N, C-alpha and C positions, 0 to 999 in steps of 0.2 A: 633667386627665383624670378622669372620674367613676370612682368605686370600685365594684366589684361588691359588692352588698349580700348579707350572709349572715345567715340567721335560724335560730332553734332551733325545730324542729317536733316533736321527740320527746325524751323523757327516761326514764332507767331507773336504778335503783340497788338495791343490797343493802348494808345498813349495820348498825352496832351498834344502831341505834334503830328499824329497820324493814326489812322484806323487800322493799319496793317504794317507789316515789315517794310515793304517798299516805300510807302509814303512817310513812315517814321524815319527811315534812313535818309531819304532825300532831304527832309527837314533838318535833321541833325547836321548833315554835311553842309547844308546851306546856312546854318546858324539861325534858324527861325525858332522863336520862343512860342510855347503854348500857354504861357501864363496870361490870365485874363482877369478883369474885374468881375466879381460876382454880382449878378443883378437880382438874385432872389431876395424877396422881402426879408427873410430871416437873417440875411447877412448885414443888413443896415446897422443894427446896434453893435456889431462886433468891432473890435479894434483893428482887425485884419479883414480886408474885403477882397483879397486877391487869391487865386489858386490856379493850379494847372488842371482844368477840366479836360476830360478826354475829347478828342477831336470828332469822334463818330460814336453816337449813342448805340448801345447794344441792341436796341429795338430795330435798328437798321440791318442787323445781322442775324439775330436769333429769332426763332419761332416765338410769336407773341405769347401763346399759352404757356409754353415751357419757361419762358423768361420770367413770367409772373410768379413762378415757384422758386425762383432763385433770388438771393440777396444780390445787391449790385456788385459786390466783390466777386461772387460766383459767376455772375454774368460776364464780367471782364475776363475771368479765368477761362470760361468756356470759349469766348471769342478767340483768345490767344491760343488756346489748346487746339481748337479746330483748325486754325490756320497752320500751326506747327505740324499737326498730324497729317494734313493734306500735303503740306510742303515736303514732308519726308517721303511722300509717294504712297501713303496709305489711304484707302477709301473704306468707309463703313467701319465696322468693329474690327478688332484684332483678328477674330476668326474669319471674317469676310475678306480681310486683307492677306489671309494665308499665314497668320501668326498664331502661336500657341498662347492663349490668354493667360495661362499659368506662368508665362515667361515675360509678361508685359506688366510694368508697374507705373505708378504715378507718385510724384513728390511735388505737391503744390502747396506753397506756403502763404501765410498771411500774418501780418504783424498784429492786427486788431480783430480781424474776422468780420462777422456780419453786424457791425455796429449800427448801421442804418435800420436794419430789421429790428434789432433790440430796442432802440430808442423810439422808433415809430410805434411799435406795439406797446411800449410803456405809456406813450402819449394816449393811445387808444384805451388802455386800461383805466387811466385816470379820467378820461373824458366820457367814455361810454360804458365802462364796466368790464368785468372779466369775461363775460360771454362773447364779447366782440373781439377778443384777442385771437389772432389767426391760429388755427390748429397746425399750420405749417411753420410757425415762428421758430421752434427749436431746430428742425432740420434746415432752416434757412440761416439762422444766426450762428450755428456752431462753426468753429474755425475750420474744421475739416470738411465742410460742405463743398467748397470748390474742388478739392481733391476727390471727394466721393462722387460728385456729379461727373467729373471727367472720367473716372474709372468706369462709370456706367456707360458713358458715351462710347468709349473705346473698347469696352469689355476687358479691362485690365483686372487680373486676378492675382498678380503678385502683390508685394507690399504696396499699400496706399498710404503715403506718409504726409504729415502736415507739420513741418517745423514752424515754431512760433518763437522767434528770437528778435522781435522788434525789427529794426531796419536792416538787420543782417539775414532776415528770414529767406528771401528769394535766393540769395547766393548759397545759403545753407541747404536749401532744397536740392540745388544742383550737386553739392558735395555728397549728400546722402544718396542721390540717384546714382552717382558714380560708384559709391560703395556697393550698392545693390548689384550692379553689373559686375564689379570686380570680385565680389564674394560669390558669384555664380548663381545668384538668386533671380536674375532677370537678364534678358537679352536686349530689351528696349524699355526705357523709362521716359515718360513725359514729365518734365520737371519745370518748375518756375515759381512765380510768386504773383500775388494780386493784392490790391488794396482799394477801398472805396470809403474814405473817411472824411470827405468834404461835407461836413455836417456841423451845425452850430456848436454842439458840445465839444467834440474833439478840437475844433478850431479855437474855441474860447480857452480850452485847457492848455493847448500848446502856446497860445498867445500870452496867457497869464504866467506861464513859466519862462517867458522871454525866449522861447525857442524860435518863434516865427518872426520874420521881418515885418515891421509895420510900415515900412517905406512903400510908397506906391499905392497905398490905400486911401490917401487923401484925394480930394476932388482935383482932377486934372493930372494926377500922378501917372507915371508910365509903368504899368505892371510888368512889362516885358524886360525892364531894366533892373528888377529887384533881386533876382537870384544871381549873385555875383561871387562865386567861389574864388578865394584867394585875394580878392580885392581889398584894399585897405578900408573901403566903405561898407563892407559886408556887415550885416547885423542880425542874421538869422535866416532860416530856410523858408522856402515857399512850399506849401503843401500841394502835392499832385495826386493823381489817381490813375489807375490803369493796371495792366498786367503784361507779363512777358512769359513766354514758354519756349522750351527747347526739347526736341526729341534727341535723347542720348541713346547710343546704340553700341553694342560690342562691335569692334572693328571688323572681325571676320564675318559677323552676321550681316553688316552693312555691305561689305564687299560681295558676299554671296548673292545678294539680291540686286547688285548693281546700283546701289544708292548713291546719290550725290553727297559728297562729304564737304562740309564747310570748314571744319577745323577739328582739332583733337583736344580733348580735355586732358591736360598733362598731370595736374595734381591739384589738391585742395587742402587748405589748412583751416582748422576751427580751434579757437582758443577763447578764453575769458579774461577780463581785466581784474575782477575782484577789487575794484577801486571805488566806484560810485554808481548809484542806480541810474543816473542820467548823464553825468559828465564823463568824458573819455579820460583815460590816464594821460596826463599832459606830456609824459615822455613817450607815449605810444608803444609801451613794452608788449602789451598783449597783441596789438595789431602786428607788430614786428614779428612776433612768434608765429602768427597765422601765415604771414607772407613766407617766412622761412620754411614752414612746414609744406606749403604748396610747392615751393621750389624743390625741396628735398624729395617729396613724393613723386614729382614729375621728372626728377633728375635734370633739373633746369639750372643752368649757371646764371648768375645775375647779368652777365654780359649777353645772354640770349634774349633778355627782355628788351623790347624796343618801344613798347607802348603800355600805358597804364590808364584804365578807366577808373578814376579815383572816386572814392566815396564822397569826398568834398561837397558838403551840403550848403556852404556859405555861412557857417557859424564861426565866430571868432576863434574859439579854442580848437575845434575839431579839424579845421583846415591846416592849422600849424602842426598839430599832432601827426597828421598823416604824412606831411612833408618829412618830419623826423623819422617816421617809420621807413620811408623809402630810402633815406640816406643810411639808416641803420642796416637795412637788408641788401641794398644794391651797391653800397659803398660809393666809390668814386664814379661808378657808372650811372648813379642816380641822376646826374645832371645831363646825361646823354639821352635819356629816355623821353619820348614824347608823351606828355601827360595831359589828360583832359578831364573835364567834369561835364557830362551831358545834363546833369541837374540844372545847369545854368539855363537850359532851354525847357526841360520837362518839369522842373520842380522836383520835390522829393516824394517818391511813391511809397515811402515807408517799407512795408513788407514786400511790395512789388519792385522796389528800386533795383535790388541786386539782379533780378531776372531780366528786367528791361536793359540794364547796363551790360549784362552778359551777352544779350543779343547784339548790342552795339559793339562790344569788344570782339565778338566773333566776326562781325561784318567788317570791322576795321582791319582784321587780319586777312579776311577773304578778299576785300577790295584794295588792300594795301594803302589805306588812307585813314588818318585820325580825324574825327569830327573836332570842331573848335570848342573852346570855352568862350562863351560870349560875356559881355559886360565886365571884362577884366581891363579896367582903365589904368589902375595903379596897383601893380602887384605888391603884396605885402613883402617887405624885405626879409622877413623871417622865413619866407617860403622860397628856398633856393632850388627851384625846379624849372625845367623847360616846358612851359605850359603853352599848348597850341591855342592861339587866338584866331587862327584861320585854318582851314583844312590843310593837313600836313601829310605828304606822301610818306609811307613807310617803306623800308628796304625790301628788296627781293630776297629770295632764298628762304631757308628755314628760320622762322622767327617766332617769338613768343610774346604774350601779353598777359597782364594781370588785371583782374577785376576785383576791387576791394569793397567790402561792406562792413560797417560797424553799427551796432545798435545799442539802445538803452539796455541796461542790465549788464553792460560790459561785453556784449557778444561781438566777436571778430571772425570774419570769414574772408579768405582770399582764395580765388580760383585762378589757376594758370592755364591758359589756352595756347595752342600752337598750331602752326601750319602742319599738314600731314606730310611727314618725311617718307 
């Protein structure tokens, strides 16, 4: 039975390295880091004082009154979704764009949700009493608020989905969006992920569990050199914030309206480790199964893969496990694939990471160039991969790439993209 083909017709992002897709892509290819020292007073007592703040504040893009009714995570999601929607050639709501809203869906993920709204209102409760808690707190803090607000913006009345699978959330949203189209439930789905967790409590918690790198937080330290996937000196990830969004569309639907097509979503795989709540399976078995499922669903041969945007967060165990996964799934071809980790520049966006990196993966195929991994001075000998440390040209012809995401709880998602044959 032939498979419904799904393509990418629009993309949007707001990230630590750029306020939109063009500026983000330019920075990634140039190898510019968005990691900075936090100057807020609340950061002073923290053991980690660096993070990847977004380059452009939502207040510069969104209506001020509407933005005040959104948690910061939903603001990011709206910025990215609006750009992706317009990039796909749509204006106004689905109905105004000539679409049937019953055939338009949203899948927008978050790993943590409206944590800033939750904690700020708890502070208000303690300091000023229950009457001063915002009546908008619940619709702002709920994890599905970004998806719900996007659905209101575009008039989407098909499924509005919010995957919550830690750092695999954004990639999982894309996988679910593809399913909605292939199951015949939608023609167009706006998919992605968002996160806004640069706040003292999440940062203290991540730091205390030894997940964040404490390098670069000392006076005079260089924050841009801290996120260093696969380097022997890596000691933890750098927290980032932002969002990524893609408009996914049934191929025939996109062709009928003359849409620009960036790439095709070939397949997706979702698995679980059932190993540990925080640590990855050191053998990478669950992640390997996710990659294999993405390849099988897309009828992709390992030799078709020319590029991988790796999850690679700059943690000692995770980076090695992912290398093992690629060798287990791509075989001898694993060392021929150009691999990169854009987290070396953006930091780790948690629930938004997979979506931002999906945008980067699609653009790598579209422009036939892999962004570099920066700060890789001494590659860990346990990682036998061809990691791009400078922009690397990708071959012409029909090619495919993988975007990997792995999260706490043992969540694994791999999505295979390809050029449109």
